Residue, then its C-alpha position, 0 to 999 in steps of 0.5 A: p500500500d505504501a507505493v500505491f498511496a504515494r501515487i495518489a497522496d496529492r489527490p483531493g481527500s486522499v485517505w489511507l486506513d492502514g490495517g497495520a503490520r498484522a498478517e490478516g486484515w485489510s488496508y484501504l485507499a480512497w481519494s476524490p470524495t463526491d461530497v465533503v463536510t467540514e462544518a462542525a454544526a452540520w455534521p450530525e445531519a450530514g453524517r446521515r446524508l453521507t452514509g449509504r450504499g455504494a459499490r459492493g465488493e469482497a472487502p469489508f469496506s468498499a464505499g461509504m463515509l470516511g473522515y473524523i469528528g474532532y473533540e472540538a465538534a462536541s459542543t455542537v451536539e452536547a452541552v460542553p465547553p467549546g474546544r480550542p481552535t485548531v489548524e484542522p477543521p473540527v469535522w472532516l467527513g467525505r463520501y467515497d463511491g469506492a475504495l481500493a482494498w489490500e488484503h494482508a493475508t494474500g497481498r492482493w488488491v480488491l476493487p469495488v464492483h459498481 
């Protein structure tokens, strides 16, 4: 996955979910999301909108939502003090129509089926 991600890393929204050095499991590469949410107040509704069925494949994940919700976004849904400002947005959620999956046990790449 290292060499493949190096080739796509500069594309918008590139993500690598690294399954680690274990002999089993999966790692995923995705890029160019079809939709992105970075507004903290919008994430609960947007998260529901971005989830859903995408491409199907052999891998446990082949399409859907990837990203993060930082601690700074908590005050938009709970009565907690706002978090401190950060360089990164408090929320980054992307909808991906597909992802390359690398199976650790076999060393093979799996593509989603549209």
